[in-house]
Structures are given as C-alpha cells and as structure tokens.
C-alpha positions as CSV (number, residue, x, y, z in Angstrom):
1,M,66.3,49.9,-22.0
2,K,66.6,46.4,-23.5
3,N,69.2,47.7,-26.0
4,L,71.4,48.7,-23.0
5,R,71.2,45.3,-21.4
6,R,71.9,43.5,-24.7
7,A,74.9,45.8,-25.3
8,R,76.3,45.1,-21.9
9,E,75.9,41.4,-22.3
10,R,77.8,41.5,-25.6
11,Y,80.6,43.5,-24.0
12,D,80.9,41.0,-21.1
13,Q,81.1,38.1,-23.6
14,T,83.7,39.6,-25.9
15,P,87.4,38.9,-25.1
16,T,89.9,41.8,-25.1
17,P,93.4,41.2,-26.7
18,P,96.2,41.1,-24.0
19,L,98.2,44.2,-23.4
20,L,95.7,46.2,-25.4
21,A,95.3,49.1,-23.0
22,G,99.0,50.0,-22.8
23,R,99.8,49.7,-26.5
24,V,96.8,51.7,-27.6
25,E,97.6,54.4,-25.0
26,N,101.1,54.7,-26.3
27,A,99.9,55.1,-29.8
28,L,97.4,57.8,-28.8
29,N,100.2,59.6,-26.9
30,A,102.2,59.7,-30.1
31,T,99.4,61.3,-32.1
32,G,99.3,64.6,-30.1
33,P,97.6,66.3,-27.2
34,K,94.3,65.0,-25.8
35,P,91.2,67.2,-25.9
36,R,89.7,68.4,-22.7
37,R,86.8,65.9,-22.9
38,Q,89.1,62.9,-22.7
39,L,90.8,64.3,-19.6
40,V,87.4,64.6,-17.9
41,W,86.7,60.9,-18.6
42,L,90.1,59.8,-17.3
43,R,89.5,61.6,-14.0
44,Y,86.4,59.5,-13.3
45,T,87.5,56.2,-14.8
46,A,91.2,56.2,-13.9
47,L,91.7,54.2,-17.2
48,A,93.7,55.9,-19.9
49,T,91.9,54.0,-22.6
50,A,88.3,55.0,-22.0
51,F,87.0,56.9,-24.9
52,L,83.7,58.5,-25.9
53,C,83.2,56.7,-29.2
54,G,80.7,56.3,-32.0
55,V,77.7,58.4,-31.0
56,F,75.8,60.6,-33.4
57,V,72.2,61.7,-33.4
58,L,70.2,63.1,-36.3
59,S,66.6,64.2,-36.2
60,V,64.1,62.5,-38.5
61,N,63.4,65.8,-40.1
62,L,67.0,66.2,-41.2
63,S,67.5,62.6,-42.2
64,P,64.3,60.6,-42.6
65,A,66.0,57.8,-44.5
66,F,68.5,57.2,-41.7
67,A,65.8,56.6,-39.0
68,S,64.6,53.1,-38.8
69,S,61.3,54.1,-37.2
70,V,59.6,57.0,-35.6
71,Y,56.5,56.4,-33.5
72,A,54.5,57.9,-30.6
73,I,54.1,56.0,-27.3
74,P,51.8,57.6,-24.7
75,V,53.2,57.1,-21.2
76,L,52.1,60.1,-19.2
77,G,48.4,59.9,-19.0
78,E,45.9,62.6,-20.1
79,V,48.0,65.7,-19.7
80,A,51.4,65.0,-21.3
81,R,53.3,62.2,-22.9
82,V,56.9,61.4,-23.8
83,V,57.3,59.9,-27.3
84,T,60.1,58.2,-29.1
85,F,61.0,60.9,-31.5
86,T,64.0,59.2,-33.2
87,E,65.0,55.5,-33.2
88,Y,67.7,54.1,-35.5
89,S,70.8,51.9,-35.7
90,H,73.9,52.4,-37.8
91,Q,77.0,50.3,-38.3
92,D,80.4,51.1,-39.9
93,D,83.9,49.8,-39.6
94,S,84.3,51.5,-36.2
95,G,81.3,50.0,-34.5
96,L,77.6,49.9,-33.9
97,I,75.3,52.7,-32.8
98,S,71.7,52.3,-31.5
99,V,69.7,55.4,-30.6
100,K,66.3,56.0,-29.1
101,L,65.6,59.6,-28.2
102,P,62.5,61.0,-26.5
103,A,60.5,64.2,-27.0
104,L,58.0,65.8,-24.8
105,Q,54.5,66.4,-26.3
106,N,51.0,67.3,-25.4
107,T,51.9,69.3,-22.3
108,G,49.8,72.3,-23.2
109,N,53.0,74.4,-23.3
110,T,54.4,74.5,-26.8
111,R,57.3,76.7,-25.7
112,L,58.3,74.2,-23.0
113,E,58.2,71.3,-25.5
114,R,60.3,73.2,-28.0
115,R,62.9,74.2,-25.4
116,I,63.3,70.7,-23.9
117,N,63.3,68.9,-27.2
118,R,65.7,71.3,-28.7
119,E,68.0,70.9,-25.8
120,I,68.0,67.1,-26.1
121,Q,68.8,67.2,-29.8
122,Q,71.5,69.9,-29.5
123,K,73.2,68.2,-26.6
124,M,73.3,64.8,-28.3
125,N,74.4,66.3,-31.7
126,A,77.3,68.2,-29.9
127,R,78.4,64.9,-28.3
128,A,78.1,63.2,-31.7
129,D,80.6,65.5,-33.4
130,E,83.1,64.8,-30.7
131,A,82.4,61.1,-30.6
132,R,82.8,60.5,-34.3
133,S,86.3,62.1,-34.1
134,W,87.3,59.9,-31.2
135,A,86.0,56.8,-32.9
136,R,88.3,57.4,-35.8
137,S,91.2,58.2,-33.5
138,Y,90.6,55.1,-31.5
139,K,90.6,52.7,-34.4
140,D,93.7,54.4,-35.9
141,S,95.5,54.2,-32.6
142,F,94.5,50.5,-32.2
143,L,96.0,49.6,-35.6
144,A,99.1,51.8,-34.9
145,A,99.7,49.9,-31.7
146,G,100.4,46.8,-33.8
147,F,97.0,45.1,-33.6
148,T,95.2,43.9,-36.7
149,E,91.8,44.5,-38.2
150,E,90.8,41.0,-37.2
151,E,91.7,41.8,-33.5
152,Y,89.7,45.1,-33.5
153,R,86.7,45.1,-31.2
154,P,84.1,47.4,-32.7
155,V,82.8,50.1,-30.4
156,E,79.2,49.8,-29.4
157,T,77.1,52.8,-28.3
158,V,73.5,52.8,-27.1
159,I,71.4,55.8,-26.3
160,D,68.0,55.1,-24.7
161,Y,65.6,56.7,-22.2
162,E,63.5,55.7,-19.3
163,I,60.5,57.3,-17.6
164,E,61.1,57.6,-13.9
165,Y,57.8,59.4,-12.9
166,S,54.7,60.3,-14.9
167,G,52.0,62.5,-13.5
168,P,49.5,65.2,-14.5
169,D,51.8,68.0,-13.1
170,R,55.3,66.6,-13.3
171,V,57.5,64.6,-15.6
172,S,60.8,62.9,-14.7
173,F,62.8,61.0,-17.2
174,M,66.4,59.9,-17.9
175,I,68.5,59.6,-21.0
176,V,71.3,57.0,-20.8
177,Q,74.3,56.7,-23.0
178,Y,76.3,53.5,-22.9
179,T,79.6,53.1,-24.7
180,S,81.8,50.0,-24.8
181,C,85.3,50.2,-26.1
182,I,88.2,48.6,-24.1
183,N,86.0,49.2,-21.1
184,Y,82.4,50.4,-20.8
185,Q,81.0,53.8,-19.7
186,E,77.5,54.9,-18.8
187,E,76.4,58.6,-18.6
188,H,73.0,59.7,-17.4
189,F,71.1,62.9,-18.2
190,Y,68.1,63.7,-16.0
191,Y,65.0,65.9,-16.8
192,N,62.6,66.9,-14.1
193,I,59.9,69.2,-15.3
194,D,57.1,71.1,-13.7
195,L,54.3,71.0,-16.3
196,E,52.3,73.8,-14.7
197,S,55.1,76.4,-14.6
198,G,57.1,75.1,-17.5
199,E,60.3,75.2,-15.5
200,E,62.7,72.5,-14.6
201,L,62.3,71.3,-11.0
202,T,65.2,71.9,-8.5
203,L,66.0,70.3,-5.3
204,K,65.0,73.5,-3.6
205,D,61.6,73.3,-5.2
206,L,61.1,69.8,-3.9
207,L,62.8,69.9,-0.5
208,G,62.7,73.5,0.6
209,K,65.4,76.1,1.3
210,H,67.4,73.7,3.5
211,Y,67.6,71.1,0.7
212,R,71.4,70.9,0.9
213,E,71.5,70.1,4.6
214,I,68.6,67.6,4.2
215,C,70.4,65.8,1.4
216,D,73.8,65.8,2.9
217,E,72.7,64.4,6.3
218,Q,70.6,61.6,4.7
219,I,73.3,60.7,2.2
220,R,75.9,60.5,4.9
221,R,73.7,58.3,7.0
222,Q,72.9,56.0,4.1
223,I,76.5,55.7,3.2
224,E,77.4,54.6,6.8
225,E,74.6,52.1,6.7
226,R,75.8,50.6,3.4
227,K,79.3,50.4,4.6
228,K,78.3,47.9,7.2
229,D,78.2,45.4,4.4
230,P,81.9,44.4,3.8
231,Q,81.2,44.1,0.1
232,N,80.5,47.9,-0.1
233,S,83.2,50.5,-0.2
234,Y,83.2,54.3,-0.5
235,F,86.0,56.8,-0.9
236,D,87.2,58.8,2.1
237,G,88.2,62.5,2.5
238,D,88.0,64.8,-0.4
239,M,87.6,62.0,-2.9
240,G,84.5,60.8,-1.1
241,F,81.1,62.4,-0.4
242,T,81.4,65.9,1.1
243,S,78.2,67.6,0.0
244,I,75.9,67.7,-3.0
245,R,76.7,70.0,-5.9
246,A,74.7,73.0,-7.0
247,D,73.8,71.0,-10.1
248,Q,73.4,67.6,-8.4
249,P,71.7,65.1,-10.7
250,F,68.4,63.7,-9.4
251,Y,65.1,62.2,-10.5
252,L,61.7,61.5,-9.1
253,N,60.7,57.9,-8.5
254,E,57.2,56.4,-8.9
255,K,56.4,57.5,-5.4
256,Q,57.5,61.1,-6.2
257,Q,60.5,60.8,-3.9
258,V,63.7,62.6,-4.7
259,V,66.5,60.2,-5.7
260,V,69.9,61.9,-5.7
261,V,72.4,60.2,-8.1
262,F,76.2,60.0,-8.2
263,A,77.9,58.8,-11.3
264,K,80.2,55.8,-11.3
265,Y,83.6,56.6,-9.6
266,A,82.2,59.9,-8.2
267,I,82.1,58.8,-4.5
268,A,82.9,55.1,-4.7
269,P,85.1,52.6,-6.6
270,G,83.9,51.6,-10.0
271,Y,82.6,48.2,-9.0
272,M,80.0,50.0,-6.8
273,G,78.4,51.4,-10.0
274,V,76.1,54.4,-10.0
275,Q,75.0,55.4,-6.5
276,E,71.4,56.5,-5.7
277,F,70.0,57.8,-2.5
278,V,66.3,58.3,-1.8
279,I,65.7,61.6,0.1
280,E,62.8,62.1,2.5
281,P,61.6,65.7,2.8
C-alpha cells in the first residue's frame, strides 16, 4: 500500500490551475453525452470533473514484457497464500499507472483459485477499457478548455491490495484503486472466501439469519456515538444510513470480526472518508 500513500502525497502537493473544474466541464459537455459510468461517479462525488482515468491491467501471460516483476509472497500460512501475480508501472502523455494485483494460490481448490483470479483479472480489464477512453477524453477536454500542455496535470492511478485476515480456513483481502485527476477517488473491492467450501462468505454466514438487524442496530448506535464529536458529520434522512444493502461490502479484520464498509460520500460528507463499522455477532 506504499504506492497509494505516495500517490496521495503527490496529489496533495500538486497545485491545480484556477477555474479548472468549470472550464473542463464545459468542454466535456460540448463533446457529447456522458456514459453511464460517469453519472455514477458524479452521484457520489458531487463534483462534475471526477473521472475514472488511466487504468489498465494486463496479465503477465498476455504481456510479459510489460510487467516489471512477477513474484510470489506467502502471506497465509500453510494452507493458502495470496501472491502478487502482476506488478508493473506505465507512463504516457496522459499520466502514470502503477498496478499490483493479487492471485489466490495453494488453497487445495484449483477451481476456486481459477474462479477468483479470473474474476479479478476480468473486472480490472473491463475497467481498463473504460478508463483509457476517459483518460483521452479528459486530456482532450482539458486542452479544449483553453489550458496548455504545460498546465496539464497528469492523471495518476494506483491499484494495490491488502490482506485483511489470513487463516487456515478463511481469506479476506481488499483491492484498492486510487485515481487522482482534478480531485482524487478511491474504490475498494473486497473478497471474503471460505477455503473449505470454496464459496464467498456472506454476512448471513458470519452473523446468522438476523444479520441485517444486527448490522443496522450496531451501525446506528456507532454513528450516534461518533456524532458526539463536533468534527464528525453524517447525512440525515434518505441520504444517510437507513439499512445495509444486500451486497454490502465488508471484510474480516485480524480478530475475525466483521467490518462493514461504506464508500466515501455514501452516508457522510467527503471529508469523513470511507466509513467502517466493526460488528459484534
């Protein structure tokens, strides 16, 4: 995760040209309708100039020369391990990309490994196709808005992963995508796997049939506790927390506790960042 921290530091230290957001937005509006993906991002960021930019992922088997290194790092003990399957960086006139993608190995379940690893590769490749198109559109719109090449701030994208829990029967890990453009975005993708059954763990598996009531009650209580600090703020009504989703993101921490996660802007203002709630069974 060091790449993520370094990228954020570079973003914070780089000045943004004045009036950039409005001028680029106007140029983008003149180029035609926006794809559905951009509308989803605008909903959560409330910033018309947040774009998914500059991400692409290629497996080492498809492009070995493009990968800077491929190596195995055991992290899950005797039964299973997560390895860095692909690690590389690439730079062009639109920006810089740094990628480190995991793969699940040595679980004793080859079918499980293939399914999870294929899903990771396919998901990131699909996002890559979309992102490359937006990277070109963003730079074109930047220049069309009247800015110069010298004023252009290259997009930086980092994809990395982090092991949340490692045990002989369960694996929980997260893939993070960080993109800095005019502003910055983080997206998290969680994988919680039962190594014995080969299935992805659900909140119902971990908390029982009343998992929704358990999560909702504890999250509401923790929000009220956090709101006692005047520095903390949460949305109210329909914009705020009402109930967990059927596909609510979560992970297992090192104590095997369920941690329910809400993306930035989901239930609180952006300055509050990603919100996490530890749930007791």
